N, C-alpha and C positions, 0 to 999 in steps of 0.2 A: 341431245348431247349431254345435258346435265344429268339426265337419268342414267345414261350409259356410264358417265364418270363415277356417279355414286355407286352404280352396280359393280364397276371394276374395283373401286376402293373397298367396298364391303367384301367383295370376293377375296381381295388381297388380304384384308384383315382376317377373314375366316381361315384362309390358307396358312397365314403366319401363326395364328393362334393354334391351329391343328398341329403345325410343326413343333411349336413350343410344348404342347401337351405330350407329343410323341417323345420329344427329347427328355422331358422330366420323367415320363414313364420308363423310358429306356435306362435312364440313370438310376432310378430306384431299383429296377430289376437287377442291374449290375451291382449295386451296393449290397443287396441281399445275398447275391451269389458269392460276392467276394468277402463278406463279413466273416465267415468261418475261417477262411484262409488267413485273413488279417489277424484274427485272434491268436493264431499259432505264431505269427511272425511279428507280434506287437512289440517291437523295440521302441522304447518310449520316444526317443529323440530323433530316430531315423525316419522322419516323416516326409511326405511329399506335399507340397503346398499347391499342387496343380488344380485341385478342386476350386480353390479360391480364384485362380486365374480363369478356370472354365466358366465359373459363375459370372465373372466380369465379362467374358466374351459373349455369354448368352444374353447379357443385358446391353450388348453393344458398347462396352466400356473398355475396349482393348487398349492396352498401354504399350509403350515402347519398352524394349528390354532394358534392364538396368537394375540397380539395387536401391532405388529411392525408398525412403522411409524404412530402410533396413531390410527390404525384401530382395530376394534373389529371383528374378524372373527368367523363364526359359521358354522363348518363343521360337526356337529353331525348328520345330516340327511343323508340318503342313497343317493348315486349318481343318482340312477334311478328316484328320485323325482325331478330332476332338471327341466325337461321340464314342469311338472305340476306347479312348483313354478313360472317358467317364464311366463306361461300362465296367472297366477293370479296376476302378478306384473304389475305396471303401472309407467310410468315416469312423472306423472302429478305433482309431487312435484316441488316446486320452484327451479329453477336452470337448469331444462331440457327444451328444446324446442322441436318442432315437429320433428326435425331432429335427436333427440335422442343423443344430445351432452353429453359429460361427465360432471357430476355435479361439480360445482366449489369446493365444500367442499371435494369431493373425490380427486380432483386433489391436493388440498393443504394439505391433510392429516388430516382433522378435524375428531375427533372421533365421533362415533354415540352416540345418547342418550341412556339411560339405558332402562331397560325392560318396564318402564312406558311409554317411547316414542314409543315402538313397538305397543302399544295398538292402536295408531293412524295410523299405517301403514297397512301392508297387513292383519294382524290379525283382524283389525277393520272392514275389508270389510265383513267378514263372519257374524259379529254381527251387521252390519249397519242397516238393516231393523228393528232390535229390539231396537235400541237406543231410539226412542221416548217413549218407554214403560218402560224404566228403572226407578227405584225408584230414584227420585231427591235427597232425603235425603242421600241415599247411595252414589250417585255420588258426592255430596258435602262433605261427610265424606272422600271419597277417595281423593278428591282434597285437603282437609285440611291436610290429612296425607302427601301428596306430598309436601305441603308448609312447614310443620314442618321438613321433611327430607331435603328439600332444604335449609332452614335457617341454620341448623347445618352444612351442607356440604359447603355452601357458606362462612360461617365464616372461615372454615378450608382453603378454597381456598384463601381468602384474606390474611390469615396468611402466606401462601406460597408466594403470590405475594409481600408481604412486603409493607412498606410505604416509598415512595421516590420521585423520580423526577416526576413521572406521577401524583401523588396526589398533589404535590406542583404546577405543571403546571395548573391542573384543579382548584386548589385553587385560583390562580390569575385570571383565566378566569371567574369563577363564581363570584369572588369578584367584577369584573367590573359590572356585572349585579346587584349585591346587592348595589353597589355604585350608580348606576343609580336610584335605588329606593330611596336612601337617598337624592339624589339631587332633585328628584321630589317633595318631601315634602316641600322643602324650596323655590322653584322657585316662586310660586305665592306670597308668603309672601314678598319676596324681591322686586318683580316688582310692587306690588300693589300701593305703594305711587307714582310711576311714571305713571303707567298705568291709574290710576284714573283721572289724569289730561289730559292724551293723549286721553282718551275715554269719558271724562265727566261722570264718573261713579257716580251714586247716592249711598247712604249708603246701601240700599238693594242689589244693584248690586255688590258692593264691598264684602258684606258678602257672596253672592252666589258664587262669584269667589274664595273666600277663601276656601269654603267647597266643590267645585265641584271636586277637585282632590281626596279628600277622598271618595266621592261617586263613582267616576270612579274606584279607586283602590278596592273598595268593590266589585263592579261587576266583575272586572278583576280577583281578587283572587278566587272568586267562580267559574267562567267559566274556567279559565286556569288550576286551580287545578284539576277540574273534568276531563278535557281533557288529562292532563298529565298522568293519570293512564290508558288511553285508547290508545293514539297515540304516547306516548313516552315523556320523560322529555326533551330531547334535542330539538326535533322538536317543541314542544309546546313553549319552552322558546324562540326559534328563532322567532316564529311567534309573540309572545307577545312583544318582544323587537323591532321587526320591526315596529309594529303598534305604539309603543311609539316613536320611532325615527321619523317616517313620520309625526305623529301628532305634535310632538314638533317642527319639521322644519316648518310646515305650520303655527303654532301658532306664529312664529316669524315674519311672513309677513302679516298676515291678519289684517285688519284695524278695522272692526266693533266689537262691544262688543259681539254680539251673535256668530259670527264666532270664535272669540277668546275663548269664553266659550266652544263651541263645541270641538275645538281642544284640549283644556286642559282636557276636559272630556275624549276624545279618548286617549290622552296621559296617563291619569290615568288608564284607562281600560287596556292599554297595559302593563304598568309597574306593575299592580296589581298582575301579575302572577310570578314575580321574586322571592319574598320571599318564598312562598310555594314550588316552583319548585327547587330553588337553594339549599335549605337545604335538601330536599329529594334526589335530584340528587347527591350531594356531600356525603351524609351519606352512599350511596350504594357503595362507593369506599373505605370506611374506615373500618378497623378492630375494634373489640369491644373495645380494650384498648386505641384506638386513637380517637374514635368517639366524645366523649364529649369535649375533649380538642380542637380538630381541628375545630369542628363546632363553638366553641366559638371564636377561632381565626378568623373564617370567618366573624363573626359579626362585626369585626373591620372595614370592608369596608363600612358598613352603616355610621359609624362615619367619615370615609374618605370622603364619599359623602357629608355629611354636611359641612365639612371643605372646600371642593372644591367649593361648592355653595357659602359659605360665602366669601371666598377669591375672587372668580370671581365677585361677586356682588360688593365687596369693590373696585375692580380694574377697573370695567367697567361702572357700572351705573352712578356714579357721573360725568363721562366724557361726558358732553353734547355736546362737540365739535365733537363727533363722529357721530352726527346726520346728516341726510339729508332729504330733502323732495322734492316732485315733485308737485309743485303747492300747493293747499290747500287740494287736494284729497288724496294724499299718503304721509305718513310721516314714517320715519324709525329712531327711536331714540335709544339711547345707551342701554336702557333696553331690546330692541329687540335683540341686539347683545348678551346680557347676556343669553336670552332664547335660542338662537342658540348654544351658547357655552355649555349650560347645557345638550344638546342632545349628546355631544361627548362621554361620558361614555357608553351610550347605543349603539352607533355605534361601539365603540371599542369592546364591549362585543359580538356583533353579529359577527364581523370579527374573533375574537379569538375563538368563540364557534364553528365555522364551521370546525375547525381543531380537535375538540374533538369528541370522540365516544359517542354513546348512553349508558345508564346505562345497564350493563349486567344483573343486577337483574331484570330489567323490561323485558328484552328479555326472561329470564328463566321463569318468571311468566306468560308469554304469549306463552310459548312453543317453543321459537326460540333458540334451543340448539346451532346451529353452530355459529350464530352471537355472542352469549354470550361467547362461548369458545374462539373465535378469539380475542375478546376484553380483556378478562382476560389474555390471553397469551401476548397480547400487553402490558398490565400493568406489568406483571411479567418480560418480557424481557426488558422493558424500565427501570424499577427499578434495575434489576440485572446489566445491562450495566453501569448505573450510579454509582453503588456501586463497580464496578470493577470485577464483576463475570459474564462475558458474556457467559461462558461455561455452566452455570446452565440451565438445561432443565426444561420446564414447565411439571411437571409430571402428571397433571390431564388428565385423559382419558375419564371420564364419568361424566357428571353433571346432576343432577336431574332436570327434567322439570315438570311443574305443568299441570295436566290434564285440558283441556280447556272445558268450558261449552257452548261456542258459537256454533251456528249452521250456517253454510255457505249455502246460497241459490244460486243456479245457475240460474241467470236471463235470460240467453240465449243471443245470438247475436242479436236477433230481437228486444230486448227491447230498447226503446229510451234512449238516454243519460241522459235526464232530469229525467226520471223515475228511472234510476239507481242511480243517485245522491240523489234523494228524498228518496229512500229506504236505501241508505247508511247513510244518515244523520239521518233518523228516527231510524235506528239500533244504531247509535252512541249515539243519544239522550237517548234511552232507556237503553243503557249500562251505561252511566254517571248517569242517574237517579237511576238505580239499585245500583250503587256504593254508591251514596249519601244516599239512604235509608238503605244501609247495615251498615253505621256507627251509625245508631239508632236501629240496631237489638239488641235483648237481650244480646248478647255477648259484645257489645261495648256501650250500651246505658248509663250505669252509668258513664263510663269513658268520654263519649262525653259531657254529661250534666255538669260534674265537670269541664272539660276543658273549656266549654263555659263560666261558671261562672268566672273562673280564668282569661281567656283572656279578658272578658268584664270588670272586675274590674280593671285589670292592665291598659288597654287601656283608660278607662274612666278617671282615675286619671292622667296617664302620659301625654297624649295628652292635656287634659284639662289644666293641670298646665303649660306645656311647652309653650302653646299659651298664657295663662294668664300672664306669666312672662313678655314677651315683651310688652304686652298691659299695664301692670302695670308700666313698665319703661317709656313707652310713656306718660302715664298719669302723672307720677311724673315729667317728663320733661316739660309737658305743664303747670303744676302747678308752677314749678320754673320759666318758661319763662313768665307766666302771672304775677308773682310777680314783674317782672322788667318793667311792662308796664307803660309808662308815659302818663299822662292825661292832656289835655289842654282845658280850658273852656273859652268861650266868647272872643276869640282872634279876633283882627281886623287887617287884613293884606292887604296892597295895593301896587301895582307896584313892586312886589318882584318876582324874578326868582328862582325857586327851581330846582337845577340840581345835587342834591346829594341824596343818598339813604335815604328814610324815612322808619323807621322800628319800630314796636311794640309801636305804639302810638294810643291814642284815642283823637279825637278833637270834642268837643261838643259846639254847638251854636256859631260856628265861622262865620266870614264874610270875604270873599275874593273878592277884587275888582281889575280887570285888572292884575291878577297874572298869571305867566307862570310856568308850570310844564313840564320841558323838559329833555329828555335823563336820566331818573332816574328809579329806582326800588322801588317799594312799597311792603314792607313785613309786613304783619299783621297790616295793617292800617285800622282804622275805623273813618269815619266822620259821626257825628250824628247831625241832626237839623241844618245843616249849609247852608250858602248861597254862591253860586259861580256866580259872575256877570262879564261878558266880560272877562272870563278867557280862557287860551289856554293850552291844554294838547297835548304833542307831544312825540312820542317814549316812551311810558310808558309800563313797564312790571311789572305786579303785581302778588302777591301771598297772598291769604287769606285777601284780601282788599275789603271793602264794604263801600258804601255810603247809609246811612239810613235816610229817611225822609229829604232829602236834596233838594234844589232848584237850578237849573242851568238856568241862563238867558244869552242869546247871547254868549254861550260858544261853542268853537270849539274843537272836539276830532279828532286828526290826528295821524294815525298809532299807535293806542293804543289797549290794550286787555281789556279795561274797557267795557265789554259787558253789555248789559242791565240787565242781571241777577245780576250784581254787584250793580246795582242801585235799592235798595230796597225801595219801597214806595216813590220814588223821582219824582219830576216834572221837565220836560224839556220844556223851553220856548225859542223859536227861537234858539235852539241849533242844532249843526250839527256834524255828525260822518263821517269822510272821511278815506278811506283806513284802515278799521279796520283789526286787526289780527284775522282772522277767525279760528274757531275751538278751541279745548282745547289744546293749544300748551304747550309742555313740556319746561318749562323755567328753568333757572339756579338760580332762586331765592328761591328755597327750602332750608330748613335749612340743610346744608351739615353736620354740626356737629351731628345733630340727625340721619341722614342717616348712617354716619360712626359708630355711637354708636350702631344702630340696627345690622349692620353687625358684629361689634366687639363682641357684646353680643352673637350672634348666633355662632360665631367662638369659643368663650370661652366655650359656653355651650356644643358644640359637642366635643371639645378637652378634656373637663373634664371627659368624659366617658372612656378615655384611661386607667386610673388606674383600673377602674372597669372591663374593658374588660380583662386586663392582669390577675387580681386576679381570675376572674371567669374561665378563660381558664386553669390556673394552678391548681385550686382546684376542677374543675367540676368532674373529675374522681376520686378524693380522698374523698370528703365529700358527693358526691351524688347530683343528680338533685333536689330532694325535699328539702333537707336542704339548698341548694343554693337559691332556689326559695323562700321558706318561710322566710329564714333569711334576704335576701335582701328586701323583701316586708315589714317585720317588721321594719327594720332600716329606710326604705323610709317613712313609716308611721310616725315614730318618728320625722324624719327631717321636715315633713310638719308643725309641730307645731312651728318650728322656723320661719316660714314665717310671723307669727304675729309681729315679731320684725323687719321686713324689711320695714323701712320707708324712705330709701334713695336709690339712684341708685346703689351705691356700695354694699349695703347690699343685694339688690334684685339679683344682678349679682352673688354674692358669694353664695347665697342660691340656685340659679339656677344651678350653677356648682356642688354644694353638692348633690342636688337631682338627677341630671343626672348621676353623677358618681356612686351613690349607686344603682339606679334603673336598670342600664344596666345589672347588674349581674342577676337579676330576669328575664329579657327579654331573656338573653342567655340560662338560664336554661329552660325557657318555650319553646323556640325553639327546644332544644335538646329533651326535654320530649315529645313534640308533634310528632317529627320524630319517636321516639322509641316506642310509645304506640300503633301505628297502623301498620297493615301489609302492605307489599309493594304494593299490588294491590289496596289498599285504602288510601295510605299514603298522596299523594298530594290532593286527594279529601277532606280528613279530614282537612289537613293543610289549604287548600284554603278556606274551609267553616269557620274555626276558625279565619283565617286572615280577611275574609270579615266581620265577627262579630266584630273583633277588630276595623275596620274602621268605622263601624256603631257606636260603643261606642265612638270613637274619635269625630265624628260629634256631638253626644249628649253632650260630655264633653266640647268641645269647645264652643258650643252654650250656655250652662248653665254657664260656668265659666266666659266667657267674658261679659255676661250680668250684672255681679256684679262689673265690673271695675269702680272705682270711687264711688262706693256705700258702699261696705263692703268687708273685706277680710275674715271674719269669715265663711261665707257660702262656698266659694270654698275650704277653708282649711278643713272644716268639711266634705264636700263631698269626697274630695281626701283621707283624713285619713280613713274615714269609708270604702271606697272601697278597699284601700290597706290592711286594717285589715281583711276584709272579704276574700280577695284573698289569703292572707297568711294562714288563717285558712283552707280554702278549699284545698289549695295546699297539706297540710299534709295528706289529705284523698286519694290522688292519689297513685297509685302503683309506687314503685321505679324501675327504669329501668337500673340502673348502673350494669354492669357486665353481662348483658343479650345479647344474639345474636339478631341481627336485625330481627324482625318478618317477 
């Protein structure tokens, strides 16, 4: 009997082992057959977790239906269907390798997507061949329904996650990126007075250098905004900030005008993506009742960037002793140190951003359920621990994902790498292009055109006036300086040694015999129709000094910067130049008071927006976006008329501060409105396009307004007032988004 029992037990073990081997073989055959189909239908988050259940059943660990540990089990089918299901299942989803390792999400307890996600899993394989023949309009309608359901559910999830430490951490991280954008606007304007001497810039070159940053930011906003909707907010922002940092670093060291111009253009292209991405990124972590207020608080970092740039320029640029040079070929002056320091906010933003996650809303819009769930759980747990409730559990088990429209093509292993990259880039280009065209579809066309008009009018008037203000102040300073010019006519000077500073003088028809000009500085000196005979010039440093229609006889120039271009229509007879100071050297003879005034005015102008920022943040969710935008534009329009009374430096500075403090509220409202008017899968594309249009309007406004400096104030004031009035009127035609969930 014992032998018979052992025989039956051994036979049972043998049969059970054979069945197990047959099951495994059948599963492996089914996986290989289904792997090709799964690759075509590989929607990242629409996975089926049945394999994990099947493996449990195979090991006699069958569990009761439920959602324990975050899992959704489905035991409604008969047990004898297990093998057929296993044969049709594949492990080609991301997270499995060829050795059939356990998927990371299963190990961590991530809940599966809802029924909408199942459509992309095993069920989709049966309908795979019919996909190309499906009605596109029906597919889009189904996708839109998914987006509407996701918007409502996502708002509920953000309510559960709360607002706390995570959002404030992200606030400061993204604030650094926005600060870098504010710094970029001021860099060229601050270094231009010094760089024009260092590089011998002509007036057209100076004008181009002033506008090149806006042109770069225009391109960057459009490109990075479109890419952020396809490859992610965080990744795109990291790339754009990296380009800005590298280009800013090299622009500090390059010597030629062309190379410096190219570096500033590249720097502008990089930083152009910060505004559209930062606001879209941050808004997708904010609940509805917090969104308007905290996006307005985020705008304060643009002001901080302006203050940082002004303070660093004030502290660094006038210190010419920081300069060094290597012969006459390489010169590194203090303004280059300032350019280098201005890249620090961008570098800091990159370092901080590497610690932050991607937007979960972006993941859900692209079908990545598991990644979004993990990030939202991180937000919830971080906030709950900070509030003293670490025991609270993230109760969300299922998040809606949006049905994907993209078709993945298996290029095969034999395809060359460059062909793969070309196909991927081509697909990415068509996706971005399709997104851009979508914001002009009938559904969004009216909104887009209205927003274009408001953005253009606001930017045209704001940037035009803010650049016109400093130019007007410089013009008033020049007028006041010119009023103190001393004029000397027909003076006769012999055997005199000049070793003191000569400044703001005009000498006409003078005669100088055997005179010495040694170790002195010439500031704004003009000699007209004068004669210099047997004179000696040594160690001369000049600024804005010219000799017009003069004659030099037997005169020696030793170690001076009196280049021939300073001698206008002058004659040189038996005269000699020895050891000239070559190149356009940056000297310390510039008007330091004027430089300090420019930095101080910019500092006050950016600081003046602080009250407007605070008011707009506190009232944005109370009075609404449209009232804030239209009301601020109307008050800004009225304040423009007071510019007619600004005939002094102090008056112009006060009006600059008034205009900046009022107009910032309309900018904050416009940023919030742009974020909320477009859906998540088109948000940064639309924001980037509108921001690019903003920079184009800035270039036009600056070019038009500055051309009237010293001619008339009426035309710039009329243009700015008209643009602001039109913008405030059109703003009232836009839909109000206060109290709505994020589309």
